[in-house]
ROPA-18841 format. One record per residue (C-alpha): x, y, z; residue in three letters. Coordinates in Angstrom, 1 decimal, always signed. Layout:
<dotors>
<dotor><east>X</east><north>Y</north><up>Z</up><vextor>ALA</vextor></dotor>
...
</dotors>
This chain:
<dotors>
<dotor><east>+8.0</east><north>+11.4</north><up>-5.5</up><vextor>GLU</vextor></dotor>
<dotor><east>+7.7</east><north>+7.7</north><up>-7.1</up><vextor>LEU</vextor></dotor>
<dotor><east>+9.8</east><north>+8.3</north><up>-10.2</up><vextor>GLY</vextor></dotor>
<dotor><east>+12.6</east><north>+6.1</north><up>-8.8</up><vextor>TRP</vextor></dotor>
<dotor><east>+10.2</east><north>+3.1</north><up>-8.6</up><vextor>ILE</vextor></dotor>
<dotor><east>+10.1</east><north>+2.3</north><up>-12.4</up><vextor>SER</vextor></dotor>
<dotor><east>+13.9</east><north>+1.9</north><up>-12.3</up><vextor>LYS</vextor></dotor>
<dotor><east>+13.9</east><north>-0.9</north><up>-9.7</up><vextor>VAL</vextor></dotor>
<dotor><east>+15.2</east><north>-4.3</north><up>-10.8</up><vextor>SER</vextor></dotor>
<dotor><east>+15.5</east><north>-7.8</north><up>-9.0</up><vextor>VAL</vextor></dotor>
<dotor><east>+18.1</east><north>-10.1</north><up>-9.6</up><vextor>ASN</vextor></dotor>
<dotor><east>+15.8</east><north>-13.3</north><up>-9.9</up><vextor>ARG</vextor></dotor>
<dotor><east>+18.8</east><north>-15.8</north><up>-9.8</up><vextor>PRO</vextor></dotor>
<dotor><east>+20.0</east><north>-14.4</north><up>-6.6</up><vextor>ALA</vextor></dotor>
<dotor><east>+16.5</east><north>-14.6</north><up>-5.1</up><vextor>VAL</vextor></dotor>
<dotor><east>+16.1</east><north>-18.2</north><up>-6.2</up><vextor>VAL</vextor></dotor>
<dotor><east>+19.4</east><north>-19.2</north><up>-4.8</up><vextor>ARG</vextor></dotor>
<dotor><east>+18.6</east><north>-17.5</north><up>-1.5</up><vextor>HIS</vextor></dotor>
<dotor><east>+15.4</east><north>-19.3</north><up>-1.2</up><vextor>ALA</vextor></dotor>
<dotor><east>+17.0</east><north>-22.7</north><up>-2.0</up><vextor>GLU</vextor></dotor>
<dotor><east>+19.5</east><north>-22.1</north><up>+0.9</up><vextor>GLN</vextor></dotor>
<dotor><east>+16.7</east><north>-21.3</north><up>+3.4</up><vextor>ILE</vextor></dotor>
<dotor><east>+15.3</east><north>-24.7</north><up>+2.8</up><vextor>LYS</vextor></dotor>
<dotor><east>+18.6</east><north>-26.3</north><up>+4.0</up><vextor>LYS</vextor></dotor>
<dotor><east>+18.7</east><north>-24.5</north><up>+7.3</up><vextor>TRP</vextor></dotor>
<dotor><east>+18.4</east><north>-26.5</north><up>+10.2</up><vextor>LYS</vextor></dotor>
<dotor><east>+15.2</east><north>-26.6</north><up>+12.3</up><vextor>THR</vextor></dotor>
<dotor><east>+15.0</east><north>-26.4</north><up>+16.1</up><vextor>VAL</vextor></dotor>
<dotor><east>+14.2</east><north>-29.6</north><up>+18.1</up><vextor>LYS</vextor></dotor>
<dotor><east>+12.7</east><north>-30.6</north><up>+21.2</up><vextor>GLY</vextor></dotor>
<dotor><east>+11.5</east><north>-27.8</north><up>+23.6</up><vextor>ASN</vextor></dotor>
<dotor><east>+12.6</east><north>-25.1</north><up>+21.4</up><vextor>TRP</vextor></dotor>
<dotor><east>+10.5</east><north>-26.6</north><up>+18.8</up><vextor>GLN</vextor></dotor>
<dotor><east>+7.5</east><north>-26.5</north><up>+21.1</up><vextor>ALA</vextor></dotor>
<dotor><east>+8.2</east><north>-23.0</north><up>+22.0</up><vextor>ALA</vextor></dotor>
<dotor><east>+8.3</east><north>-21.7</north><up>+18.5</up><vextor>TRP</vextor></dotor>
<dotor><east>+5.1</east><north>-23.8</north><up>+17.6</up><vextor>LEU</vextor></dotor>
<dotor><east>+3.2</east><north>-22.2</north><up>+20.4</up><vextor>LEU</vextor></dotor>
<dotor><east>+4.6</east><north>-18.8</north><up>+19.4</up><vextor>LYS</vextor></dotor>
<dotor><east>+3.5</east><north>-19.4</north><up>+15.9</up><vextor>ALA</vextor></dotor>
<dotor><east>-0.2</east><north>-20.3</north><up>+17.1</up><vextor>VAL</vextor></dotor>
<dotor><east>-0.3</east><north>-16.7</north><up>+18.8</up><vextor>THR</vextor></dotor>
<dotor><east>+0.5</east><north>-15.1</north><up>+15.4</up><vextor>CYS</vextor></dotor>
<dotor><east>-2.2</east><north>-16.8</north><up>+13.4</up><vextor>ILE</vextor></dotor>
<dotor><east>-5.3</east><north>-15.0</north><up>+12.0</up><vextor>ASP</vextor></dotor>
<dotor><east>-7.9</east><north>-17.7</north><up>+12.5</up><vextor>LEU</vextor></dotor>
<dotor><east>-10.1</east><north>-17.1</north><up>+9.3</up><vextor>THR</vextor></dotor>
<dotor><east>-13.5</east><north>-18.0</north><up>+8.1</up><vextor>THR</vextor></dotor>
<dotor><east>-14.2</east><north>-16.4</north><up>+4.5</up><vextor>LEU</vextor></dotor>
<dotor><east>-16.8</east><north>-18.8</north><up>+3.1</up><vextor>ALA</vextor></dotor>
<dotor><east>-20.0</east><north>-17.7</north><up>+1.3</up><vextor>GLY</vextor></dotor>
<dotor><east>-22.0</east><north>-19.8</north><up>+3.7</up><vextor>ASP</vextor></dotor>
<dotor><east>-20.8</east><north>-18.3</north><up>+6.8</up><vextor>ASP</vextor></dotor>
<dotor><east>-23.4</east><north>-17.9</north><up>+9.6</up><vextor>THR</vextor></dotor>
<dotor><east>-23.4</east><north>-16.5</north><up>+13.1</up><vextor>PRO</vextor></dotor>
<dotor><east>-23.0</east><north>-20.1</north><up>+14.4</up><vextor>SER</vextor></dotor>
<dotor><east>-20.0</east><north>-21.0</north><up>+12.5</up><vextor>ASN</vextor></dotor>
<dotor><east>-18.4</east><north>-17.7</north><up>+13.3</up><vextor>VAL</vextor></dotor>
<dotor><east>-19.1</east><north>-18.5</north><up>+17.0</up><vextor>GLN</vextor></dotor>
<dotor><east>-17.6</east><north>-21.9</north><up>+16.7</up><vextor>ARG</vextor></dotor>
<dotor><east>-14.3</east><north>-20.1</north><up>+15.2</up><vextor>LEU</vextor></dotor>
<dotor><east>-14.2</east><north>-17.8</north><up>+18.0</up><vextor>CYS</vextor></dotor>
<dotor><east>-14.3</east><north>-20.5</north><up>+20.6</up><vextor>PHE</vextor></dotor>
<dotor><east>-11.4</east><north>-22.3</north><up>+18.6</up><vextor>LYS</vextor></dotor>
<dotor><east>-9.5</east><north>-19.0</north><up>+18.7</up><vextor>ALA</vextor></dotor>
<dotor><east>-9.5</east><north>-18.9</north><up>+22.5</up><vextor>LYS</vextor></dotor>
<dotor><east>-8.8</east><north>-22.3</north><up>+22.7</up><vextor>HIS</vextor></dotor>
<dotor><east>-6.5</east><north>-23.2</north><up>+19.8</up><vextor>PRO</vextor></dotor>
<dotor><east>-4.6</east><north>-26.1</north><up>+21.5</up><vextor>ILE</vextor></dotor>
<dotor><east>-6.0</east><north>-29.1</north><up>+23.2</up><vextor>ARG</vextor></dotor>
<dotor><east>-5.8</east><north>-28.4</north><up>+27.1</up><vextor>GLU</vextor></dotor>
<dotor><east>-3.9</east><north>-31.9</north><up>+27.7</up><vextor>ASP</vextor></dotor>
<dotor><east>-1.2</east><north>-30.7</north><up>+25.4</up><vextor>LEU</vextor></dotor>
<dotor><east>-0.9</east><north>-27.5</north><up>+27.1</up><vextor>LEU</vextor></dotor>
<dotor><east>-0.8</east><north>-29.2</north><up>+30.5</up><vextor>LYS</vextor></dotor>
<dotor><east>+2.1</east><north>-31.5</north><up>+29.3</up><vextor>ALA</vextor></dotor>
<dotor><east>+4.0</east><north>-28.4</north><up>+28.2</up><vextor>LEU</vextor></dotor>
<dotor><east>+3.3</east><north>-26.6</north><up>+31.4</up><vextor>ASP</vextor></dotor>
<dotor><east>+1.7</east><north>-23.9</north><up>+29.4</up><vextor>MET</vextor></dotor>
<dotor><east>-2.1</east><north>-24.5</north><up>+30.4</up><vextor>HIS</vextor></dotor>
<dotor><east>-2.2</east><north>-21.2</north><up>+32.4</up><vextor>ASP</vextor></dotor>
<dotor><east>-0.4</east><north>-19.0</north><up>+30.0</up><vextor>LYS</vextor></dotor>
<dotor><east>-3.5</east><north>-17.8</north><up>+27.9</up><vextor>GLY</vextor></dotor>
<dotor><east>-2.3</east><north>-19.1</north><up>+24.6</up><vextor>ILE</vextor></dotor>
<dotor><east>-4.9</east><north>-17.7</north><up>+22.1</up><vextor>THR</vextor></dotor>
<dotor><east>-4.6</east><north>-17.0</north><up>+18.3</up><vextor>VAL</vextor></dotor>
<dotor><east>-3.5</east><north>-13.4</north><up>+17.2</up><vextor>GLY</vextor></dotor>
<dotor><east>-6.8</east><north>-12.7</north><up>+15.7</up><vextor>ALA</vextor></dotor>
<dotor><east>-10.2</east><north>-13.7</north><up>+14.3</up><vextor>VAL</vextor></dotor>
<dotor><east>-10.6</east><north>-12.8</north><up>+10.5</up><vextor>CYS</vextor></dotor>
<dotor><east>-14.1</east><north>-12.6</north><up>+8.8</up><vextor>VAL</vextor></dotor>
<dotor><east>-16.0</east><north>-10.6</north><up>+6.1</up><vextor>TYR</vextor></dotor>
<dotor><east>-17.3</east><north>-7.3</north><up>+7.1</up><vextor>PRO</vextor></dotor>
<dotor><east>-20.9</east><north>-8.7</north><up>+7.3</up><vextor>ALA</vextor></dotor>
<dotor><east>-19.7</east><north>-11.1</north><up>+10.1</up><vextor>ARG</vextor></dotor>
<dotor><east>-17.8</east><north>-8.7</north><up>+12.1</up><vextor>VAL</vextor></dotor>
<dotor><east>-20.4</east><north>-8.1</north><up>+14.6</up><vextor>SER</vextor></dotor>
<dotor><east>-20.9</east><north>-11.7</north><up>+15.3</up><vextor>ASP</vextor></dotor>
<dotor><east>-17.3</east><north>-12.2</north><up>+16.0</up><vextor>ALA</vextor></dotor>
<dotor><east>-16.9</east><north>-9.1</north><up>+18.2</up><vextor>VAL</vextor></dotor>
<dotor><east>-19.9</east><north>-9.9</north><up>+20.3</up><vextor>ASN</vextor></dotor>
<dotor><east>-19.0</east><north>-13.7</north><up>+20.5</up><vextor>THR</vextor></dotor>
<dotor><east>-15.5</east><north>-12.8</north><up>+21.9</up><vextor>LEU</vextor></dotor>
<dotor><east>-16.9</east><north>-10.1</north><up>+24.1</up><vextor>LYS</vextor></dotor>
<dotor><east>-19.2</east><north>-12.7</north><up>+25.7</up><vextor>ALA</vextor></dotor>
<dotor><east>-16.3</east><north>-15.1</north><up>+26.0</up><vextor>ALA</vextor></dotor>
<dotor><east>-14.4</east><north>-12.5</north><up>+28.0</up><vextor>GLY</vextor></dotor>
<dotor><east>-11.4</east><north>-12.5</north><up>+25.9</up><vextor>CYS</vextor></dotor>
<dotor><east>-9.8</east><north>-9.7</north><up>+23.9</up><vextor>ASN</vextor></dotor>
<dotor><east>-8.8</east><north>-11.5</north><up>+20.8</up><vextor>ILE</vextor></dotor>
<dotor><east>-9.0</east><north>-8.7</north><up>+18.0</up><vextor>PRO</vextor></dotor>
<dotor><east>-11.4</east><north>-9.2</north><up>+15.2</up><vextor>VAL</vextor></dotor>
<dotor><east>-9.9</east><north>-8.4</north><up>+11.6</up><vextor>ALA</vextor></dotor>
<dotor><east>-11.8</east><north>-8.0</north><up>+8.4</up><vextor>SER</vextor></dotor>
<dotor><east>-11.1</east><north>-8.4</north><up>+4.8</up><vextor>VAL</vextor></dotor>
<dotor><east>-12.1</east><north>-5.4</north><up>+2.7</up><vextor>ALA</vextor></dotor>
<dotor><east>-11.7</east><north>-3.4</north><up>-0.4</up><vextor>ALA</vextor></dotor>
<dotor><east>-13.1</east><north>-5.9</north><up>-2.8</up><vextor>GLY</vextor></dotor>
<dotor><east>-11.5</east><north>-9.0</north><up>-1.3</up><vextor>PHE</vextor></dotor>
<dotor><east>-10.3</east><north>-11.3</north><up>-3.0</up><vextor>PRO</vextor></dotor>
<dotor><east>-10.4</east><north>-9.8</north><up>-6.5</up><vextor>SER</vextor></dotor>
<dotor><east>-9.8</east><north>-6.0</north><up>-5.7</up><vextor>GLY</vextor></dotor>
<dotor><east>-12.0</east><north>-5.3</north><up>-8.7</up><vextor>GLN</vextor></dotor>
<dotor><east>-14.4</east><north>-2.8</north><up>-7.0</up><vextor>THR</vextor></dotor>
<dotor><east>-14.7</east><north>+0.8</north><up>-7.4</up><vextor>PRO</vextor></dotor>
<dotor><east>-12.5</east><north>+2.8</north><up>-5.0</up><vextor>LEU</vextor></dotor>
<dotor><east>-15.6</east><north>+4.4</north><up>-3.4</up><vextor>GLU</vextor></dotor>
<dotor><east>-17.0</east><north>+1.0</north><up>-2.5</up><vextor>THR</vextor></dotor>
<dotor><east>-13.7</east><north>-0.3</north><up>-1.1</up><vextor>LYS</vextor></dotor>
<dotor><east>-13.5</east><north>+2.8</north><up>+1.3</up><vextor>LEU</vextor></dotor>
<dotor><east>-17.2</east><north>+2.4</north><up>+2.5</up><vextor>ALA</vextor></dotor>
<dotor><east>-16.6</east><north>-1.3</north><up>+3.2</up><vextor>GLU</vextor></dotor>
<dotor><east>-13.4</east><north>-0.4</north><up>+5.3</up><vextor>ILE</vextor></dotor>
<dotor><east>-15.4</east><north>+2.2</north><up>+7.2</up><vextor>ARG</vextor></dotor>
<dotor><east>-18.3</east><north>-0.2</north><up>+7.8</up><vextor>LEU</vextor></dotor>
<dotor><east>-16.0</east><north>-3.0</north><up>+9.0</up><vextor>ALA</vextor></dotor>
<dotor><east>-14.5</east><north>-0.6</north><up>+11.4</up><vextor>VAL</vextor></dotor>
<dotor><east>-17.7</east><north>+0.8</north><up>+12.6</up><vextor>GLU</vextor></dotor>
<dotor><east>-18.7</east><north>-2.9</north><up>+13.2</up><vextor>TYR</vextor></dotor>
<dotor><east>-15.7</east><north>-3.3</north><up>+15.6</up><vextor>GLY</vextor></dotor>
<dotor><east>-12.8</east><north>-4.7</north><up>+13.4</up><vextor>ALA</vextor></dotor>
<dotor><east>-9.5</east><north>-3.6</north><up>+14.8</up><vextor>ARG</vextor></dotor>
<dotor><east>-7.5</east><north>-4.8</north><up>+11.8</up><vextor>GLU</vextor></dotor>
<dotor><east>-8.5</east><north>-4.4</north><up>+8.1</up><vextor>ILE</vextor></dotor>
<dotor><east>-7.0</east><north>-6.6</north><up>+5.4</up><vextor>ASP</vextor></dotor>
<dotor><east>-7.3</east><north>-4.9</north><up>+2.1</up><vextor>ILE</vextor></dotor>
<dotor><east>-6.3</east><north>-6.2</north><up>-1.3</up><vextor>VAL</vextor></dotor>
<dotor><east>-4.6</east><north>-4.3</north><up>-3.8</up><vextor>ILE</vextor></dotor>
<dotor><east>-5.9</east><north>-3.5</north><up>-7.5</up><vextor>SER</vextor></dotor>
<dotor><east>-3.2</east><north>-5.6</north><up>-9.5</up><vextor>ARG</vextor></dotor>
<dotor><east>-4.2</east><north>-3.9</north><up>-12.6</up><vextor>SER</vextor></dotor>
<dotor><east>-2.5</east><north>-0.8</north><up>-11.1</up><vextor>LEU</vextor></dotor>
<dotor><east>+0.7</east><north>-2.8</north><up>-10.7</up><vextor>VAL</vextor></dotor>
<dotor><east>+0.4</east><north>-4.6</north><up>-14.1</up><vextor>LEU</vextor></dotor>
<dotor><east>-0.1</east><north>-1.3</north><up>-15.8</up><vextor>THR</vextor></dotor>
<dotor><east>+2.7</east><north>+0.5</north><up>-13.8</up><vextor>GLY</vextor></dotor>
<dotor><east>+0.3</east><north>+3.1</north><up>-12.4</up><vextor>GLN</vextor></dotor>
<dotor><east>+2.4</east><north>+3.5</north><up>-9.1</up><vextor>TRP</vextor></dotor>
<dotor><east>+1.2</east><north>+6.9</north><up>-8.1</up><vextor>GLU</vextor></dotor>
<dotor><east>-2.5</east><north>+5.4</north><up>-8.4</up><vextor>GLY</vextor></dotor>
<dotor><east>-1.7</east><north>+2.5</north><up>-6.3</up><vextor>LEU</vextor></dotor>
<dotor><east>+0.0</east><north>+4.8</north><up>-3.7</up><vextor>TYR</vextor></dotor>
<dotor><east>-3.1</east><north>+6.9</north><up>-3.5</up><vextor>GLU</vextor></dotor>
<dotor><east>-5.6</east><north>+3.9</north><up>-3.2</up><vextor>GLU</vextor></dotor>
<dotor><east>-3.7</east><north>+2.4</north><up>-0.4</up><vextor>ILE</vextor></dotor>
<dotor><east>-3.3</east><north>+6.0</north><up>+1.5</up><vextor>ARG</vextor></dotor>
<dotor><east>-7.1</east><north>+6.4</north><up>+1.2</up><vextor>LEU</vextor></dotor>
<dotor><east>-7.6</east><north>+2.9</north><up>+2.6</up><vextor>CYS</vextor></dotor>
<dotor><east>-5.2</east><north>+3.7</north><up>+5.3</up><vextor>ARG</vextor></dotor>
<dotor><east>-7.3</east><north>+6.9</north><up>+6.2</up><vextor>ALA</vextor></dotor>
<dotor><east>-10.5</east><north>+4.9</north><up>+6.0</up><vextor>ALA</vextor></dotor>
<dotor><east>-9.2</east><north>+2.5</north><up>+8.8</up><vextor>CYS</vextor></dotor>
<dotor><east>-9.1</east><north>+5.3</north><up>+11.4</up><vextor>GLY</vextor></dotor>
<dotor><east>-7.7</east><north>+3.6</north><up>+14.5</up><vextor>GLU</vextor></dotor>
<dotor><east>-7.8</east><north>+0.1</north><up>+13.1</up><vextor>ALA</vextor></dotor>
<dotor><east>-4.5</east><north>-1.6</north><up>+11.7</up><vextor>HIS</vextor></dotor>
<dotor><east>-4.2</east><north>-1.9</north><up>+8.2</up><vextor>LEU</vextor></dotor>
<dotor><east>-2.7</east><north>-4.9</north><up>+6.3</up><vextor>LYS</vextor></dotor>
<dotor><east>-2.1</east><north>-4.9</north><up>+2.7</up><vextor>THR</vextor></dotor>
<dotor><east>-2.5</east><north>-8.1</north><up>+0.7</up><vextor>ILE</vextor></dotor>
<dotor><east>-0.3</east><north>-7.9</north><up>-2.4</up><vextor>LEU</vextor></dotor>
<dotor><east>-1.4</east><north>-11.1</north><up>-4.3</up><vextor>ALA</vextor></dotor>
<dotor><east>+2.1</east><north>-11.6</north><up>-5.2</up><vextor>ALA</vextor></dotor>
<dotor><east>+1.4</east><north>-14.6</north><up>-7.7</up><vextor>GLY</vextor></dotor>
<dotor><east>-0.7</east><north>-12.1</north><up>-9.8</up><vextor>GLU</vextor></dotor>
<dotor><east>+1.8</east><north>-9.3</north><up>-9.9</up><vextor>LEU</vextor></dotor>
<dotor><east>+3.7</east><north>-10.7</north><up>-13.0</up><vextor>GLY</vextor></dotor>
<dotor><east>+7.3</east><north>-10.4</north><up>-11.7</up><vextor>SER</vextor></dotor>
<dotor><east>+9.4</east><north>-10.3</north><up>-8.5</up><vextor>LEU</vextor></dotor>
<dotor><east>+10.3</east><north>-6.5</north><up>-9.4</up><vextor>ALA</vextor></dotor>
<dotor><east>+6.5</east><north>-5.7</north><up>-9.4</up><vextor>ASN</vextor></dotor>
<dotor><east>+6.2</east><north>-7.6</north><up>-6.0</up><vextor>VAL</vextor></dotor>
<dotor><east>+9.1</east><north>-5.5</north><up>-4.7</up><vextor>TYR</vextor></dotor>
<dotor><east>+7.6</east><north>-2.1</north><up>-6.1</up><vextor>LYS</vextor></dotor>
<dotor><east>+4.1</east><north>-2.9</north><up>-4.8</up><vextor>ALA</vextor></dotor>
<dotor><east>+5.6</east><north>-3.7</north><up>-1.3</up><vextor>SER</vextor></dotor>
<dotor><east>+7.5</east><north>-0.6</north><up>-1.2</up><vextor>MET</vextor></dotor>
<dotor><east>+4.6</east><north>+1.6</north><up>-2.3</up><vextor>ILE</vextor></dotor>
<dotor><east>+2.3</east><north>-0.2</north><up>+0.3</up><vextor>ALA</vextor></dotor>
<dotor><east>+4.8</east><north>+0.7</north><up>+3.2</up><vextor>MET</vextor></dotor>
<dotor><east>+5.2</east><north>+4.4</north><up>+2.0</up><vextor>MET</vextor></dotor>
<dotor><east>+1.3</east><north>+4.6</north><up>+1.8</up><vextor>ALA</vextor></dotor>
<dotor><east>+1.0</east><north>+3.7</north><up>+5.5</up><vextor>GLY</vextor></dotor>
</dotors>
């Protein structure tokens, strides 16, 4: 039941005020700062989404994913033996096999993520989006990053958005689903909130 979603409103001045307060928060220093930066590296999806991607530059990206920080810096922090890698390698579906095979040959278990569902525009028929997701999973992607159809948000078709994301979630099978909202194209903070809620409800 999504009838309530049309009644959602966002207090923009309060959001802006809170965002300004966040900028004034104190940052951590010293060893704590280094620890948080190392943690941030482990959360990064190291990504190449270029039109001229080839197996060789995907291989270079995978090497960087396994060794994201210079060895001398890790030794200085006494972190050289902790297995610091990025969180995932992200590529287009056509390059998933290259990344999976390279990482396997390197003996590391970094997951491969793939953008799908008509990334980046989302202007692709649903049947094509679902086929692209299934292929990426078949090639070995363990995470699928879809982009929503912004037109569904801008025209208030909330049930349609829910159904599209639900079908994408089903097409992922065991793979993790990440939903890219393209918030800058949704027109308002209320639309961002609504799209976020629907994405979560759809899985």
